[in-house]
N, C-alpha and C positions, 0 to 999 in steps of 0.2 A: 527193380534196380532202386536201392535203396542211396541216399546222397542229402548232405547237409546244405539247405537252398534258404535264400531266404524269398518271401512271398510277399505281394503287397496285394490286398483283394478288399471286394466290396461283398459286406456280410450280406448273405441272402436268406440264411434261415440258423436257429438255435436249437439246436436237438438237444441240449441241456443245459440246464443252465446251474450253476453250484452243485452238482451231483455226490448227491447222498452226506453232501455236508461238509465236503473235503476243500470245496473253495474252486474256482477253474469252471471252465466249462468249453463243450464242443458245438464246434458251428459250423456253418458251410459258406461259402462265397465264391466268387467271382472277380480269376485273376485279372488285374486293371497297371494300368501304367502312370506314372506320377502326376500324370494330366486327368484320371479315372477314368481311361477308352479303354475297352474291354480288351484284352488280349487274343483271347480263341473262345467263341461261341460257343464251342462243342465242351470245353474244358472245367471243373470247378473244384472247388480244393478244400476237403475236410480238414479241421484243425481241432484235436486238442490238446486242449492249454489247462494248465496247471494252476492253481493260485499263487504260486512262486513268479509265473509268468505275467497273470492277468492283475494280479494284486485283488482289491476289493471293486475294480470296476467293473461293471456289469454289459455284457456284452449285447450289441441289439444291433435289428436288424435295420441295413442303410451304413452301417458305421464303416471306415476305413479301417485296416487294421495290419500292419507289418511285420510279418512272423518269422522268426528264423529256427529251424530244428531238423532232423532228419527226413526227410521227405523221402514217399514210396510212391510209387505210380500203376495204377491199375487201369487198363480199358475193360470195357465193358460196353455190348450192343441190347440198345432198348430200340423194340420197333424198328429194325433195322439199321439206328444211326448208332454210331462207335462214340461214345461218351468217354471222357477220360477225367480218373478220378485220382486227386493228387490226395494225399496221405501227410498231414504234416506232423510231430509230436513238437507243439512249440517249446523250447527251451526260452527264448525272448520274443516277448511281442508287444508291441509300439501303437497307441491309440492313433493316427494321421488324422492330420485335417484336411478336406476335402478342398479342391483348388480350385477356382475359377467356378463354372456353368455348373459344375458339377455336383456346387450345395445343393441345386434344386432338387437333386435324385436323392441327395443326405435327407433333406426336410423331407420330401413326399413317402421317402421307403420307409424314415427310424417311427417306430411306435413313441417313442418321446413326445414325437412332434402330433401327436393323434388330433386330428382334425385340419390338418394341413396337407392338403392332395396337391398333386404336381401344378394344380391348375395357379394356386394361391404361391404356390414356392418359386413360379416361372415369373410371375408378376411381381414378386419381391424383386428377384434378378433383373427382370428388364429395368425397373426403377431405378434400383441402387446401384447393382452392377457390383466390382468387389468393392465399395463402399460398403455394403452388405455385414461383411464382418466388424467390419468398426464398430458398426451400429450395433451389431448385436453385441459384441464385448462391454461397449458402453453401458447397456441396459437399460434403456429408455424410451418406456412405451411410445412417447409420445410423438418418438422420430418416425412412427409408421403410421402416424392420422390419418396421413392419404392413401392407406392401401389398405388397413386393418381397423377393425373395429379396437376398442381400449382392452376389451375381456381377450381375444383372437393375442393381440400385441403383448398381454403380457403372459399369456402362455407359452407362446411361444421364446420369449424370452428367458423364462423360469428353465425349459428342457433345456436352450442354450446352454444356460449357467451352468446346468447338471453336465452336458458333455464339456463345458471348460473345465469344471474340476474331475472331470475321469485326464483329461488331458495334464493336469496338474499333478496328478497320482500319477501317472505315466512318468511326466517327466522327473516326480521324485523317485520314484523306483528304480530309473535307467541310472540313477546318482547312485544306489545304495541304501537309500533309506525304504523302511518298513510302509507298508500303507499308514497303521496306528498313526505315526508320525506324520504324513501327510493330511490326516483328517483334521489332526489337531493346528496346522500349519493352515490349511482351508477354514475351520469354524472362528480361527481368529483374524488372518486376514483378508480373507473373504477372496472376492474377483482379484483383488492386488497381490494375492499369495507371492504369485512368480516373479512379479515387479520388486515386492520388496525384498524376496531371495537374494536378487538380483541385484540390488542395492546393498544390501548387507548379506552374505550368505552365514554368517556365523550367528545370525538370528536363528537358526536350527538349532542350535544348543539347548535355548528355552525351552524346546519340544522332545526334550529328550533323547537327539542326534549327538550320534557319537563322534567325537573329538574328531578321530582318524577319517572316519568320512567326511564330517564338515569339511575338515581342514583338505580333505585332499578336493572336495570339491571348488573351495575358494582360491586354492591355488590355480588347481588343471581346468578349471569352466570358466572361472570370471578373474583368471590373471593376479588375483589378491597378491601382494610380494612379500616376503620372510617379515619384516618390519612396518608391515602396513597396520595403520592404528586401530582397523576395525580387527587386526588377526591378534594382538597383541590384548584388547577389552576382550576378544571370543575367550586367550585363555586365561583371562584373570577369573571371569564368570566359570569356565569350563574348573580351575581349580579350587573352586569354592563351590561348586555339584559334587566334583569328587569328595573332598573332606567332608561335606555333607553327607553323602552317600557313605562313608566311610565311620559315620556315627558321630562325628564332630559338630558341636554348633557354633564353635570360637576356633580362633587361631590367631597364633601370632604372624606379625610382617613377613617375618625369616622362613615359616613355614609355608605361607602362600609361595613366596617370591620361589624356593627351591621346587614346588610342584608345577608351578607356570613355566617355570627356565626346564623342566623336564620335557614339557609338552613342547615347548619353540622348536627343539633339538637346536645343530650347530648354527649360531649368528652370523650374518653376513660379514664379509672382513669389514674388520674397523670398528665394529659395532658390538657393544655391549649390554646384553638382554637387560641387567637391571638398571641402567642407565635410561633406557626405554620404557620401565615396567613402571616409574614411579610416576609417572603421567597417567597411565592406563588406571593404577590403582586409585589415584587422586582423582579422576575421573567417575571409576565406583563411589566413592565415597561423597563428591560434590552431586550425582543422579539418587543418590540415596538407595543403591543395588549392595553395597556396602555400606556397615556402620562400625564405626573407632569408636571403643568400650575399653571403659577399665581394667580389662579384662583381655581384649586383645580384640582384631576383628573378627567383626558378624555378618554373615550371609543377612538381610533384612526380612526375609521371612523366618530364620532361628533364631533371632530376635524378638521378634513380634510374640510365635509361639512360646516360648520359656517366659515372657513378661506376663502373659497371657494366662498362665497354668499359676506362675507367683503369686500374682492380684487374684486369682481365682482361690488359693490357699490362702491366703492372706485376710482374706475379705469374710471368711467362715473361720478362721480362727481368731478374728478380734470383733467380730459378731456380737449382740444380745444373747439372752435366755438359750444359752448353747446346752444346761443343762435339763436332761431328761424327766430323770426321775430322782425324787431324794435318796440319799444314801441308804435308810432304811426300807421304800422301795427294792431297790438294786439287789439287794443282801434277799430280800424274800423272792426274785426273781431267781437267782442261785440257789435258793433251799429247793423251789418246785422241782429245778432243774435236777438237783439231785434227788429227791424223791418220786418224779416221775419218771426219769427215763435212767434212773439208777446209775447215775455219771458224778464221780467225786470229781471236783474241778478244784486243779492244783492252784497254790496262791497266784502262780503268773495268769492263769486263765481267769481267776477272778479279776485281777487287777486290770486284764487288757478289757474285761467289761464293764468295769468301772470308768477306765479312760472314754471309749468309745461313745458310753451316758453323758460323759462330759463335755465331749469337746465334738464341734462339728467337724472337724477333718482331724484323722486316725490313722497313722500305719502301724498294723500289728502282721509283725516278724517273727522267722523262726523258722529251723531247718526241719527236713523232712520229717514226718512224724511224729511232730510233741503237740500235736491236738488243734491244727488249728482250726481245721472244718469242726472239732468236738464248740471251740469258741463262737465259730459262727452261727450254731445252730443256739448255742443257749442266747448271745447276744439277739438271735430274731425274737426270741419271747419278750426280751425285754422290749427290742423296738415295737410290737404287738402291743403289748403294755401299754407303753406311751401313745398310742394310736399312728406310728408312722411307716409310712407303706415301704414297701421293703424291693428295690429293684437289685438284680446279681448280674456283671457281666464277666466275661471275660475277653484277651484276646483270641483265642484259638476257637475253633466249634466242640471239639475235644475234652477242651479245657470247663467251657461251657456246661456238657452233656455232664462232666465229672459233678460240675460244682452241683446241679442241678439232684443230680444221682444223690449223692452226700447231703442234702439239706431238706431236700424232698420239696423245697421252690424252684419257681423259675427259672431260666437262666439262660443267658445269648450271648452270642459274640458281639461286641463295642462297634462294630460296622453295621451289625439286622440292631442294636438298640438307636444308635443314631440316625435309623433309615425310619423306626417306626415314630421318634418321637413327635410329641402334640404338646401341645400346653396343657390337657386335660389330665396326662399323665403324672402333673406335678402341681394338683391340687392339694393343700395341706401338707404339713408334715413330710418328708420322705427322703429316703438315704439312698445311695447309689453305693454297691458295695464291687469292688472291682479286684477281683481272682489274680493269683498269677502275674502280681504288679511288677515283678521284676523285668517281664519280658515288655510292658507298656511302653511304647518311645512316644517322644516329644509330640509327634502328629495326632497320634493318639487322643493324648493328654488334653492336648492344647483343643481339638475338637469338642471331648465330652466338656471340655470347662468353656466352652465357647456358648453348648448347647444346654445347661445346665442353670436353671435360676440360681440366685446369690443362697435362696435358701435350702437346698437341698446337700444334704449332709453326704460327707465322701468318708470311707471307709477303704483303704488300700492295704491288701494284704497278699503278703510275698515274703521270698526268702531272696536277699540280697545276694547270698554266697552263690544261688543256683545263675541260671543264663543268663546273661544281658541280652537288651532288648536286640532284634535283627535291625528294625530298624535306626534312626540318629538319636542323640539324644541318653539320657539318663533320667528316670523321673524318681523312682522308689530311694536307688542310688543316693541321690539327691539330698529327696527331701527331708530324711532320717536323721540326714546329718545336723542340720541346722537348727538352733538353738530356738529352743520353742516352740518346734512342731512335737505334737505327744506319738510319741514312740512306746507301744505296747512289745519285749523280744521274748518270746517262750524259747524256752531250751530245754526243757525234760522231754527225753524221749520216750517213746513207748511203741513205737511201733517194730522195731526191728528188734533181730537178735544180736547179742552181746557182739560177736565179731564184727557183724556188717556196719552197727552203727559206732563203732571204735574207729575202724577203718574211716566210715565215713567224715566221722568228728573229725580225725586227723587228717584228711587231703582239705577239710573245710576252713582248718585254720592255718594253712600250708608247710603242714607237717608231713613228710615221705614216711609211710607206715610199713610196718616191717609185715609183709604178705608170702604163705605156701604156695610153695611151685607144684604142690597138689590137687589136681582139678577135681579132687572129691571133697575139699574142705568148702566150709562155709564161703571167704574171700578167697581166690587164687589169683597168681600173674602167675601166665606159663610163657615165659620167655622165647621170643620163637622171629629168624631172619623175615624181613618182609616179605619178601616171594615165597614164601611158605604159611605166610599168616591166614590170607581166605580159605585156602584145605583146610587148616587146623580148627578154625570157626565152625568151617561146615560138618567136621569131624566131632566138635562138641555138640553140636546142636544136634547131632543126627541122636544123641544119645537121650534125648527127651525133647520130642519136635510139641508135643501140648504145652508144652509147662514154659515152655523157652522163647524169648526174644534176641534177636541180635542189633545192638546198637552201636549206630559208628556214628563218629564223628564229621564221617566226610559223604558227601555223593560221590566223587569220583574218585580215582586208583584203586589200587591192585587190592585195599580193604576198603573201597567204600561202599556204599548201599549197592551200586547198581553191579560193581563187580561180582559181590557177594550173592544177590539174588537169582545172579544166573549163574552161579553154580548150586546154587539149594535148587533152581528147576532141575538143572542137569541131574542130580544127584537124585532128586526124590520126586517128578512126577514126568520125566522125560520118559517118551511112548504111552503116556496116558491120551485120552481125549485133543485133540488143542480144538480152544473157543475160536470159530472162524468168521471172520466176514464177507461182504461181497463188497468187490473193488469196481464199483463204476468205470471208474476211468482207464482202465487197461481191460474191463470183464474179464475178470479170474476169482474166484475165492481166493481169501489170504488169509493169513492166520495172525489173529488179534495181540500174543504174545503171551497168552494164559492157555494152561493145560489145566484137565480136571483134577484136584486136589491141589491148586496152587493157594499158597496164602497172601493173599491182597492189601493195599492200601490207597485210599481214599484221599487225595491230595487237595479237594477244595470240598467246602459247604456244598454241599447240593441238598438243599431242606427240602425240596419237596418229596424227596427220596428218602427222610429221614437220615443221611449220611453227615457227618462233618470232617471237614480235614484231621485226618489223622486216624478216621475209623480204619480196623483191619477185621479181614473177614476170610473166607477161604471156598473156592471156589466147588460147589457139593454136586452140579449135574451142566452136562453140555446140552444145548438145542443141535438140533441139526439143521443145517444150512439147504433152505427150501428155493425154489425157482423163483417163488415172487419178494425172496430177499433185496432184488434190488433196489435202490432208492428210498428207503423204509428206515429211519434213524432211532425210528422205536420196536424195530426187529428185535427179538428176546433172543440173545446168543446165548446166555446163561447163567444162570441161579447161585448164589452166593448166601454160606451163612453169615452172618456179619457178628461182631463181639457182642449186640446188644441183643443175641440172639434170634433174628429176624430175619428169615429170607426172601431176598427179595432178588429180581429181575434183572440184570447183566445187558442194556440195550448198547446199540451203535453208538448213542449220541453222549454216554458217559466213558466212551473207551479215552478219551482223552484227561479225565480226572480219575483213573485207576490206573497203579502200576502195583508190581510185584513187592510183596510187605515181610518178605523173612527177615529182613535187613531193615531198619528205618533208621533216619538219623536221631541223634542225642534231640535237638529241638523239637523233634513231632513228639516223641517221648516223655517231654516235660509234664510232671501230674500224673501220669498212671504206672502203672505196679502191675509186675509178671513175677510169679513164683524164682525164674529161672533168668539170669539175663549174661549174657556174653560181650563185653566188648572188644573190638579189635582198637589195637594202639600203632601209630605211627607219629613219627614228626610231622606237624603240619602248623602252619600258624593258626589253625583255631584252638587248638589243644590247650586249655588252660584248666586249673585245678577247678572251676567254677562247672567248665563241660565234664569232668571226670566225675565230680562230686554228685551232679544233677543224675550221670546216667548211673552209677554205683547206689543211687540210693531210690532207683526204680526198682529194684531186687527183696523180695520178701525171704526168701531163703537161701538163695545163692547166688554170687555175681563171678564170674571168670573175665580176669583180663589178660588178653592173648597177644605181644608181638614187641614195642620195645620200650624197655624195663627206664632204660635212659632219659628216653625223651618225656617218659611220664612221671618221674623223679623231678625232672627239670621244670614241667609244666605246673607241677603240685608247690613246690616253694617260689616259683616266681609268682610277681605280683597277679593278680588276676587283670586279664584283658579290660575289663572295666574301668579301671586304673589309669588307663594310658586314654581313655577318651577324654578330647577336651572338650568341657561343657561348661554352661555360666547359667544355670538353672538356680544351682544353691546360692550364689552371688543375688543372682534374681530376686527370689524370696527375702534372703536377709535383707537388703535394701527396702522391700517392701514392708518388711515388719518394722524395720526400724522407723519410716517416716511415719508409718501409722502408730506408734509410737509415740514420737514425737509430737503428733498433732492432737493423740488424746492428754499428751500433756497440756499443749497451748489450751487446750478446751477448760481446764479446769480452773 
């Protein structure tokens, strides 16, 4: 018999905790009522609960759980006794608090209270009774002096606190918030977490809680009115978060109001949101969460980050002794590059080298294929000559690896660099070179500026016509426009054939180029109805799978990477051996989503494995699934040959970071090169000239666009998306430079 039931039980054993890394647990328990009394001594329950049901709460013997889900009942006879086993596939699970005297068994049976047997537990209950809960919640070991030693009291309170955290996590999860948010709340508020949230549930917004969920909890669970000031303050805070998440670091009051009104919905009768919001905005200004500047309203965090970057740049541009070598010595370095490397640096490249030798902060910009890497290699000779230590970083792991391959010097991601920083790294003259700087957001740049001593020179290398940052703000786009910032722009292209170069240049400049509709041309645009794009892209990919990469603007949708990858797998590896792994939760083997021969993509930096976010490979061997596969996260499932030529094992614990890679997003491709590139084009908010330009310039021999010609034309002639971002870094930098100039004049 199978039914859906709700069962309350006391845990008597844990068969499997976090099986094979999926989260969740398999445990057994005895059915009890609300007072803890056992309902049937011959019955026990086996619960299979997923991570979604349990969150991050650890199941332990002695706990009380209330679980709901499909229940199957089985009878068995053991030594003449009839045992009833109930198996529940828990869809919902809540950690319950023991009531009354049953806290004795809870403390005695739970491993978290090690050293507290039933005798000590009963002594506590007899002494304090129902007050025991309040004393444990208060967390004061001195309250138990008459019963326990200081050490025992401290250990008991710590164990109870962990149990309390579990209850709070469960409560948050029941309200629709994930465990990550719950742990942030607990880390900040500690034991007061639930009380502080009940006081103002909109505090959850500060921990990245979604407005829809937070507002629902506030309205339904805490009876917060539609025009409650807590709700209005929360809506203002949420609007600021959203604008920042959309890339803006500054906003007009009118824009903020529009966003807030959209969040609040229909006002109560006789109420105008805008009349009430003035007070909420004023409160934000008075408590400092929002700052009024000459350019609009800025969230405090955005203001601090932009000012920090502006001050760091100004300090370098106004520092003394920025000149590394004499002009004659610089000319000698350039001559050695030509003589020893056989590279003739053009006037633009030579000018950029001289600029970087003269200033402690410089931007080197230029389109794809204009020789930025060549400049860096020559520039590093100059830094070596001047005794300057060089560090190279890029935002993405794949870009850092390409930087290393191109220059022959170590390069890491910005995140890895920040993690490894120590004072000894910056002893003596030092320079940090940031590649693909157009994609560096204000958060990453501010962290770098905060971590670097002021004597460390900065070189930003990138192309502001390529993709802007995914994160908030603009750095390269802003600073290159500020008067007084040294900028070297390279314009002479070398990499591409004439047709690809001409089309790329036209798109970069905002002009729609004439492109053939012939799939054999070096650059082609094949018009196609949206519902046919994916099939046509796969057909074109099939003509030369080894040399081709599909680059899509989107992950979702009919021409997104997910759909294209699924179609490619069906077309090219259907019927091949599948990569399998063991699912402990349902005790069956399952497909991992890959077949022999599939192209795969790494979506996260896996430094221990030698892989970066964006690495591509192909499944070249599938391992058979063996009986001992269960529970081993390092079980080898398959072998992949990656784009660096190295074959590596694909293990179970890597699966969350590997996906099909026949088609990847243009963002993943920035800085990469393939012989042939196919680009599906549909009308979307992400489509603009910078995205198309970036995709086109990934091709060395041929590029084929497929889909909506009108959408592509409109995207190219329209202003790039970066111009719609409201930022204030350029204003902050201008102000810093102006103040520094004024101070210098006063000092004369």
